FIDREN-776689 format. One line per field, with one value per residue: z, y, x negated of N, C-alpha, C in turn; residue number from 1. Coordinates in steps of 0.2 Angstrom, whole numbers, plus 2048, in hexadecimal, padded with zeros to 3 digits. Layout:
REM residues N
nup	(Z | ...)
nnorth	(Y | ...)
neast	(X | ...)
caup	(Z | ...)
canorth	(Y | ...)
caeast	(X | ...)
cup	(Z | ...)
cnorth	(Y | ...)
ceast	(X | ...)
k	(NUM | ...)
//
This chain:
REM residues 127
nup	(039 | 039 | 02C | 02F | 02B | 02A | 02F | 038 | 040 | 045 | 04D | 056 | 05D | 061 | 06B | 076 | 07A | 07F | 079 | 073 | 074 | 068 | 070 | 07C | 07A | 078 | 085 | 08B | 088 | 08F | 098 | 09E | 09E | 094 | 084 | 073 | 065 | 054 | 048 | 03B | 02A | 022 | 019 | 019 | 023 | 01D | 015 | 01C | 027 | 038 | 04A | 056 | 05F | 05D | 05C | 04F | 04C | 041 | 03E | 039 | 041 | 04E | 057 | 059 | 05D | 068 | 06F | 07C | 07D | 070 | 062 | 05B | 066 | 06C | 075 | 079 | 079 | 087 | 095 | 0A0 | 09E | 097 | 089 | 079 | 069 | 059 | 048 | 037 | 036 | 042 | 040 | 040 | 04B | 053 | 054 | 056 | 063 | 06B | 067 | 06E | 07A | 07C | 07D | 089 | 08C | 097 | 099 | 08D | 07F | 070 | 063 | 060 | 04F | 04A | 043 | 03B | 040 | 04B | 043 | 03E | 04B | 04C | 051 | 053 | 046 | 040 | 033)
nnorth	(305 | 301 | 2F6 | 2E6 | 2DF | 2CE | 2D0 | 2D9 | 2D4 | 2C7 | 2CE | 2D4 | 2CB | 2C4 | 2CD | 2CB | 2BD | 2AF | 2AE | 2A4 | 2A0 | 295 | 28B | 28F | 287 | 27B | 278 | 278 | 26B | 261 | 25E | 253 | 25A | 261 | 265 | 265 | 26B | 26B | 275 | 276 | 274 | 262 | 260 | 267 | 263 | 257 | 25D | 264 | 25D | 25A | 25E | 255 | 24A | 252 | 256 | 256 | 262 | 26B | 27C | 27F | 279 | 27A | 280 | 278 | 26B | 271 | 272 | 26A | 266 | 262 | 255 | 255 | 256 | 257 | 24C | 251 | 260 | 264 | 26D | 26D | 26D | 272 | 27B | 27C | 284 | 281 | 288 | 28A | 297 | 2A0 | 2A8 | 2A2 | 29B | 2A3 | 2AA | 29E | 29C | 2A9 | 2A6 | 29A | 29F | 2A6 | 29C | 298 | 292 | 292 | 28F | 292 | 293 | 297 | 293 | 29E | 2A5 | 297 | 288 | 28A | 293 | 289 | 27F | 289 | 28C | 280 | 276 | 263 | 25D | 251 | 248)
neast	(914 | 902 | 8FA | 8EF | 8E0 | 8D9 | 8CE | 8CE | 8D8 | 8CF | 8C6 | 8CC | 8D0 | 8C5 | 8BF | 8CA | 8C9 | 8BD | 8AE | 8A0 | 891 | 888 | 87F | 885 | 88E | 88B | 884 | 88F | 896 | 891 | 899 | 8A5 | 8B3 | 8B4 | 8BA | 8B8 | 8BE | 8C1 | 8C7 | 8C6 | 8C9 | 8CF | 8C7 | 8BB | 8B5 | 8B0 | 8A8 | 89D | 89A | 89C | 89C | 897 | 8A3 | 8AC | 8BD | 8C9 | 8D4 | 8DD | 8DF | 8EB | 8F5 | 8F2 | 8FB | 906 | 900 | 8FB | 906 | 90D | 91C | 920 | 921 | 915 | 909 | 8FA | 8EF | 8E3 | 8E5 | 8E6 | 8E8 | 8E4 | 8D5 | 8C5 | 8C7 | 8BF | 8BE | 8BA | 8B6 | 8B1 | 8A9 | 8AC | 8BA | 8C7 | 8C6 | 8C6 | 8D1 | 8DA | 8D8 | 8DB | 8EA | 8ED | 8EA | 8F4 | 8FF | 8FD | 8F0 | 8E3 | 8D5 | 8CB | 8C1 | 8B6 | 8AD | 8A3 | 89E | 89F | 89D | 893 | 88A | 886 | 87F | 875 | 86F | 868 | 86E | 874 | 87E | 88A | 88E)
caup	(03A | 034 | 02B | 032 | 028 | 02C | 031 | 03D | 045 | 049 | 050 | 05D | 060 | 066 | 072 | 079 | 07A | 082 | 074 | 075 | 06F | 066 | 076 | 083 | 079 | 078 | 08C | 08F | 084 | 092 | 09D | 09D | 09E | 08D | 07B | 06E | 061 | 04E | 046 | 034 | 027 | 023 | 013 | 01A | 028 | 018 | 010 | 020 | 02C | 040 | 04F | 058 | 064 | 05E | 05B | 04A | 04B | 03C | 040 | 037 | 045 | 055 | 05D | 059 | 061 | 06E | 074 | 081 | 07B | 069 | 060 | 059 | 068 | 06C | 07B | 079 | 07C | 08E | 098 | 0A6 | 09B | 092 | 083 | 074 | 064 | 055 | 040 | 033 | 039 | 048 | 041 | 042 | 051 | 059 | 054 | 05A | 06B | 06C | 067 | 074 | 081 | 07D | 07F | 091 | 08F | 09A | 099 | 085 | 07B | 06B | 063 | 05A | 049 | 047 | 041 | 037 | 049 | 04E | 040 | 03E | 051 | 04C | 055 | 04E | 042 | 03E | 02D)
canorth	(300 | 2FE | 2EE | 2E4 | 2DA | 2CA | 2D0 | 2DC | 2CE | 2C4 | 2D3 | 2D7 | 2C4 | 2C4 | 2D2 | 2C8 | 2B6 | 2AF | 2AD | 2A0 | 29D | 28D | 289 | 28D | 281 | 273 | 277 | 276 | 266 | 25C | 25D | 250 | 25D | 267 | 262 | 269 | 26C | 26F | 279 | 278 | 26E | 25C | 25E | 26B | 25E | 251 | 261 | 268 | 25A | 25C | 25D | 24E | 249 | 257 | 255 | 259 | 265 | 270 | 281 | 282 | 274 | 27C | 282 | 273 | 267 | 273 | 272 | 262 | 264 | 261 | 24F | 256 | 259 | 252 | 24D | 255 | 267 | 265 | 275 | 26D | 26B | 278 | 27A | 282 | 283 | 285 | 286 | 28B | 29D | 2A2 | 2AA | 29F | 298 | 2AA | 2AB | 29A | 29D | 2AE | 2A2 | 294 | 2A3 | 2A9 | 297 | 298 | 28F | 296 | 28D | 291 | 297 | 296 | 294 | 2A6 | 2A2 | 292 | 283 | 28E | 295 | 282 | 27E | 28E | 289 | 279 | 270 | 25E | 25A | 24B | 247)
caeast	(90D | 8FC | 8F8 | 8EA | 8DD | 8D9 | 8C8 | 8CF | 8DB | 8CA | 8C1 | 8CF | 8D1 | 8BE | 8C2 | 8CF | 8C5 | 8B6 | 8AB | 89C | 88A | 887 | 87B | 889 | 894 | 887 | 883 | 895 | 897 | 890 | 89F | 8AB | 8B9 | 8B5 | 8BD | 8B6 | 8C3 | 8BF | 8CC | 8C6 | 8CF | 8C9 | 8BF | 8B5 | 8B0 | 8AC | 8A1 | 89B | 898 | 89F | 898 | 899 | 8A7 | 8B2 | 8C3 | 8CB | 8DC | 8DE | 8E2 | 8F3 | 8FA | 8F1 | 901 | 90A | 8FD | 8F9 | 90C | 910 | 924 | 920 | 91F | 90F | 904 | 8F4 | 8ED | 8DC | 8E7 | 8E6 | 8E9 | 8E0 | 8CF | 8C2 | 8C7 | 8BE | 8C0 | 8B7 | 8B6 | 8AB | 8A6 | 8B1 | 8BF | 8CC | 8C6 | 8C7 | 8DA | 8DE | 8D6 | 8E0 | 8F1 | 8EC | 8EA | 8FE | 902 | 8FA | 8EB | 8DF | 8CE | 8CB | 8BD | 8B5 | 8A5 | 8A1 | 89A | 8A1 | 898 | 88E | 887 | 884 | 87A | 86F | 86A | 864 | 872 | 875 | 885 | 88C | 890)
cup	(037 | 033 | 02D | 02E | 02D | 031 | 038 | 043 | 04A | 04F | 057 | 061 | 065 | 06B | 077 | 07B | 07D | 07A | 075 | 070 | 06E | 06D | 07C | 07F | 07A | 080 | 08D | 08E | 089 | 097 | 09B | 09C | 099 | 087 | 078 | 067 | 05A | 04A | 03E | 030 | 024 | 01D | 014 | 020 | 023 | 016 | 016 | 025 | 033 | 044 | 053 | 05E | 064 | 05C | 055 | 04B | 047 | 03D | 03D | 03D | 04B | 059 | 05D | 05C | 067 | 074 | 076 | 07F | 075 | 069 | 05D | 05D | 06A | 072 | 07E | 07A | 082 | 092 | 09D | 0A4 | 099 | 08E | 07F | 06D | 05F | 04D | 03E | 036 | 03F | 048 | 042 | 049 | 056 | 05B | 056 | 060 | 06D | 06C | 06D | 07B | 083 | 07F | 087 | 092 | 092 | 099 | 093 | 082 | 074 | 069 | 05D | 057 | 046 | 048 | 03E | 03D | 04B | 04B | 040 | 044 | 051 | 04E | 051 | 04C | 03E | 038 | 02B)
cnorth	(300 | 2F9 | 2EC | 2E0 | 2D5 | 2CA | 2D4 | 2D7 | 2C9 | 2C9 | 2D5 | 2D1 | 2C4 | 2C6 | 2CF | 2C1 | 2B6 | 2AB | 2A9 | 29F | 296 | 289 | 289 | 288 | 279 | 272 | 275 | 26E | 25E | 259 | 258 | 254 | 262 | 263 | 268 | 268 | 26F | 26F | 278 | 273 | 26A | 25D | 264 | 268 | 25A | 258 | 263 | 264 | 25C | 25D | 257 | 24D | 24D | 255 | 259 | 25B | 26B | 275 | 281 | 27C | 276 | 27C | 27B | 26E | 269 | 273 | 26C | 262 | 261 | 259 | 24F | 257 | 254 | 253 | 251 | 25D | 265 | 26A | 274 | 26B | 270 | 276 | 27E | 27F | 285 | 284 | 289 | 292 | 2A1 | 2A6 | 2A8 | 29D | 29E | 2AA | 2A5 | 29B | 2A3 | 2AA | 29D | 29A | 2A5 | 2A3 | 295 | 293 | 294 | 296 | 28B | 295 | 294 | 296 | 298 | 2A3 | 29C | 28C | 285 | 290 | 28F | 281 | 282 | 28D | 283 | 275 | 26A | 25F | 255 | 24B | 241)
ceast	(907 | 8FB | 8F1 | 8E8 | 8DC | 8D2 | 8CB | 8D3 | 8D5 | 8C8 | 8C8 | 8CF | 8CB | 8BE | 8C4 | 8CD | 8C0 | 8B4 | 8A3 | 896 | 88B | 883 | 87F | 88D | 890 | 886 | 88A | 899 | 895 | 893 | 8A3 | 8B1 | 8B9 | 8B6 | 8BB | 8BB | 8C0 | 8C5 | 8CC | 8CB | 8CA | 8C4 | 8BB | 8B1 | 8AD | 8A7 | 89A | 899 | 89D | 89A | 899 | 89E | 8AC | 8B6 | 8C7 | 8D2 | 8DB | 8E2 | 8E9 | 8F8 | 8F8 | 8F6 | 903 | 906 | 8FA | 8FF | 90E | 917 | 923 | 91E | 917 | 909 | 8FF | 8F1 | 8E5 | 8DE | 8EA | 8E5 | 8E4 | 8D7 | 8CD | 8C3 | 8C3 | 8BD | 8BA | 8B8 | 8B1 | 8A6 | 8A9 | 8B6 | 8C5 | 8CC | 8C8 | 8D1 | 8DE | 8DB | 8DA | 8E8 | 8F1 | 8ED | 8F2 | 900 | 901 | 8F5 | 8E6 | 8D8 | 8CD | 8C7 | 8BC | 8B0 | 8A4 | 89B | 89A | 89D | 892 | 887 | 882 | 87F | 874 | 86B | 867 | 867 | 872 | 87F | 884 | 88F | 895)
k	(1 | 2 | 3 | 4 | 5 | 6 | 7 | 8 | 9 | 10 | 11 | 12 | 13 | 14 | 15 | 16 | 17 | 18 | 19 | 20 | 21 | 22 | 23 | 24 | 25 | 26 | 27 | 28 | 29 | 30 | 31 | 32 | 33 | 34 | 35 | 36 | 37 | 38 | 39 | 40 | 41 | 42 | 43 | 44 | 45 | 46 | 47 | 48 | 49 | 50 | 51 | 52 | 53 | 54 | 55 | 56 | 57 | 58 | 59 | 60 | 61 | 62 | 63 | 64 | 65 | 66 | 67 | 68 | 69 | 70 | 71 | 72 | 73 | 74 | 75 | 76 | 77 | 78 | 79 | 80 | 81 | 82 | 83 | 84 | 85 | 86 | 87 | 88 | 89 | 90 | 91 | 92 | 93 | 94 | 95 | 96 | 97 | 98 | 99 | 100 | 101 | 102 | 103 | 104 | 105 | 106 | 107 | 108 | 109 | 110 | 111 | 112 | 113 | 114 | 115 | 116 | 117 | 118 | 119 | 120 | 121 | 122 | 123 | 124 | 125 | 126 | 127)
//
């Protein structure tokens, strides 16, 4: 079996998931049925700000927060809602969306390019 790099895994994930532009995410956030989840580490939020009304759930805990049978489950991970993940540049969120799909989440996508793309598009960030 050939080993794969992290970049290879991200590229493969992006082929299997829904990749959204900052403008698409901004538009979707007007719906009450959409939850934006920021999967960056806590220190990244402090250093780089966050998208308003996003829910923080670090990448390392996604599977545990998303599994309703576990005590770690967060109600924001609701399979009946539209869930959009984002990270700093889109790699971690692509992998996390692929994982959520394996866990039965159907209506899940990510912000391709992460908060960097969001900022580059001139969209607001809360410090």
